[in-house]
C-alpha positions as CSV (number, residue, x, y, z in Angstrom):
1,X,21.9,15.6,114.6
2,X,20.1,16.1,110.9
3,X,22.8,16.5,108.2
4,X,22.8,19.4,106.3
5,X,20.3,19.6,103.1
6,X,23.1,19.7,99.7
7,X,22.1,19.9,95.9
8,X,23.4,17.0,94.5
9,X,21.3,14.9,97.2
10,X,18.2,16.6,96.4
11,X,18.7,16.9,92.2
12,X,18.5,13.1,92.0
13,X,15.4,12.6,92.8
14,X,13.9,15.4,90.7
15,X,15.8,14.2,87.9
16,X,14.8,10.2,88.3
17,X,11.2,11.9,88.2
18,X,11.5,13.5,84.4
19,X,13.0,10.7,82.9
20,X,9.5,8.6,84.2
21,X,7.9,11.0,82.8
22,X,9.5,11.1,79.7
23,X,9.8,7.4,79.4
24,X,5.5,7.3,80.1
25,X,5.1,10.2,77.5
26,X,7.5,8.5,74.8
27,X,5.2,4.9,75.6
28,X,1.9,7.1,75.2
29,X,2.8,8.2,72.1
30,X,3.8,5.1,70.2
31,X,1.2,2.9,71.5
32,X,-1.3,6.0,70.4
33,X,0.3,5.8,67.2
34,X,0.2,1.9,66.7
35,X,-3.5,2.0,67.9
36,X,-4.1,5.0,65.2
37,X,-2.3,2.8,62.4
38,X,-4.3,0.1,62.9
39,X,-7.6,1.0,64.0
40,X,-10.0,1.7,60.7
41,X,-11.3,4.8,62.8
42,X,-7.8,6.4,63.2
43,X,-7.0,9.6,61.4
44,X,-5.0,9.3,58.3
45,X,-3.1,12.3,56.9
46,X,-4.7,13.7,53.4
47,X,-1.6,12.4,51.0
48,X,-2.7,14.0,47.4
49,X,-2.5,11.0,44.8
50,X,-1.4,11.3,41.5
51,X,-3.9,12.0,39.0
52,X,-5.2,8.6,36.6
53,X,-3.2,8.2,33.8
54,X,-4.3,9.5,30.4
55,X,-5.6,6.4,28.1
56,X,-2.9,6.1,25.6
57,X,-4.1,7.3,22.1
58,X,-4.7,4.4,19.3
59,X,-1.7,4.2,17.0
60,X,-3.8,5.0,13.6
61,X,-2.0,3.5,10.7
62,X,-1.0,6.0,7.8
63,X,-2.8,6.1,5.0
64,X,-1.6,6.8,1.0
65,X,2.3,5.8,0.3
66,X,4.6,7.4,1.9
67,X,7.3,5.5,0.9
68,X,9.5,7.7,-1.6
69,X,10.2,4.9,-3.9
70,X,7.1,3.1,-4.1
71,X,5.6,6.9,-5.0
72,X,8.3,7.3,-7.8
73,X,7.5,3.7,-9.0
74,X,3.4,4.5,-9.0
75,X,3.9,7.9,-11.1
76,X,5.2,5.7,-14.3
77,X,2.4,4.1,-16.2
78,X,1.3,1.6,-13.7
79,X,1.8,-2.1,-14.9
80,X,3.3,-1.6,-18.0
81,X,5.6,-4.5,-19.1
82,X,8.5,-3.1,-20.2
83,X,10.5,-4.2,-23.3
84,X,13.6,-5.4,-23.7
85,X,16.8,-2.8,-23.4
86,X,14.6,-0.4,-21.6
87,X,14.2,0.5,-17.9
88,X,12.9,-2.0,-15.3
89,X,9.2,-2.6,-14.8
90,X,7.0,-0.4,-12.1
91,X,6.1,-2.0,-8.6
92,X,4.6,-5.9,-9.1
93,X,1.0,-5.4,-8.2
94,X,0.4,-2.1,-9.4
95,X,-2.7,-1.4,-10.8
96,X,-3.3,-1.0,-14.4
97,X,-5.4,1.4,-16.6
98,X,-8.4,-0.5,-18.3
99,X,-8.1,-1.0,-22.3
100,X,-11.6,-1.0,-23.7
101,X,-12.6,-4.7,-25.6
102,X,-13.7,-4.4,-29.0
103,X,-15.2,-7.5,-31.1
104,X,-14.3,-8.3,-34.6
105,X,-17.9,-7.2,-35.6
106,X,-17.0,-3.9,-34.2
107,X,-13.2,-4.0,-35.8
108,X,-14.3,-5.6,-38.9
109,X,-16.3,-2.0,-40.2
110,X,-13.7,0.5,-38.7
111,X,-10.7,-1.6,-40.6
112,X,-12.7,-1.3,-44.1
113,X,-13.0,2.4,-43.5
114,X,-9.4,3.0,-42.8
115,X,-10.5,4.6,-39.6
116,X,-8.1,1.8,-37.4
117,X,-4.6,0.8,-37.5
118,X,-4.9,-3.2,-36.3
119,X,-1.7,-4.5,-34.9
120,X,-0.9,-7.8,-34.1
121,X,1.1,-8.4,-31.1
122,X,2.0,-12.0,-31.8
123,X,5.7,-13.2,-32.8
124,X,6.7,-12.3,-36.0
125,X,6.8,-16.1,-36.7
126,X,3.0,-16.8,-36.1
127,X,2.1,-13.7,-38.3
128,X,3.9,-14.9,-41.0
129,X,2.0,-18.0,-41.1
130,X,-1.9,-16.1,-40.9
131,X,-3.0,-13.0,-39.8
132,X,-6.0,-10.9,-40.0
133,X,-5.6,-8.8,-43.6
134,X,-4.7,-5.2,-43.2
135,X,-3.2,-5.8,-39.8
136,X,0.6,-4.7,-39.0
137,X,3.0,-6.7,-36.7
138,X,4.6,-5.3,-33.8
139,X,5.4,-8.3,-31.0
140,X,4.7,-7.4,-27.6
141,X,8.4,-8.4,-26.9
142,X,9.8,-6.1,-29.6
143,X,12.8,-4.0,-29.0
144,X,12.5,-0.5,-27.8
145,X,13.7,0.5,-31.1
146,X,10.7,-1.3,-33.3
147,X,8.4,0.3,-30.8
148,X,9.8,3.9,-30.8
149,X,10.1,3.6,-34.8
150,X,6.1,2.6,-34.6
151,X,5.4,5.3,-32.5
152,X,7.0,8.0,-34.9
153,X,4.9,6.6,-37.4
154,X,1.9,7.1,-36.2
155,X,0.2,10.0,-34.9
156,X,-0.7,10.4,-30.9
157,X,-4.5,10.4,-31.4
158,X,-4.2,7.2,-34.1
159,X,-7.0,4.6,-33.3
160,X,-5.3,1.5,-32.3
161,X,-6.9,-2.0,-31.9
162,X,-4.1,-5.3,-30.8
163,X,-4.9,-8.4,-30.9
164,X,-3.5,-11.6,-30.3
165,X,-4.3,-15.5,-30.8
166,X,-7.2,-15.5,-28.6
167,X,-9.3,-14.7,-24.8
168,X,-6.4,-17.0,-23.6
169,X,-3.5,-15.3,-24.7
170,X,-2.6,-11.8,-23.1
171,X,0.3,-10.2,-25.3
172,X,-2.3,-7.9,-27.1
173,X,-3.3,-6.3,-23.7
174,X,0.7,-6.3,-22.5
175,X,1.4,-4.2,-26.3
176,X,-1.7,-1.8,-25.6
177,X,-0.1,-0.7,-22.2
178,X,3.4,-0.7,-23.5
179,X,1.7,1.7,-26.7
180,X,0.1,3.9,-24.0
181,X,3.1,4.5,-22.1
182,X,6.0,4.4,-24.6
183,X,4.2,5.6,-27.4
184,X,1.7,8.3,-25.8
185,X,-1.3,7.1,-28.3
186,X,-4.7,8.2,-26.2
187,X,-6.8,5.8,-28.4
188,X,-5.8,2.2,-27.5
189,X,-8.3,-0.8,-27.6
190,X,-7.7,-4.4,-27.4
191,X,-9.8,-7.5,-29.6
192,X,-9.7,-10.0,-26.6
193,X,-11.1,-12.8,-29.0
194,X,-8.2,-12.5,-31.5
195,X,-7.0,-14.4,-34.6
196,X,-9.4,-17.1,-33.4
197,X,-12.4,-15.3,-32.9
198,X,-11.7,-13.8,-36.7
199,X,-11.3,-17.1,-38.2
200,X,-14.5,-18.8,-36.3
201,X,-16.5,-15.7,-37.8
202,X,-14.4,-16.5,-41.6
203,X,-15.4,-19.8,-41.5
204,X,-19.1,-19.0,-40.7
205,X,-19.8,-16.9,-43.7
206,X,-21.8,-18.4,-46.1
207,X,-19.2,-19.7,-49.5
208,X,-19.5,-17.4,-52.4
209,X,-21.5,-19.9,-55.3
210,X,-19.2,-20.3,-58.5
């Protein structure tokens, strides 16, 4: 006699079949993904790539003077050495205005005609030992009060010619810059040959017959 069919005994084979089918499907999907990733012909997802970064702009060094302290220093008369008892000198390396240069041959007729004031920038002791006749003594290291007194004595448009010992002496150019900066003189020249040039010129002149 055949036993009666029950729902429990009939559902077990069906569940096993579904489980086996699911495992086969999952294994097929896994194998397909592995083959797709390994094969150069496989399908790749279209993932948008980040745009290439823009090249960095080169850093251009700034031009001009942006330092406030340096700008203030350049606004003063550049390169003028400060006399004793005054404010500090401008920044080192600041450019100096060019001072016109004259020879004794050019200076002599101007001095004789009274068109210039000839200034001896050497120390007072050197001036006392010997100087160009008609010159006035104003040492380049004179105190501020002496420079101010000289500036107050002469109009600002007075033609000044400054000299010292020779071409190796720089005190005449130093004093010329001081007169331009502190005295506000507008017509200042230098005789680079100085007292040595004058001495040679005087020695080369023919002596007067007795």
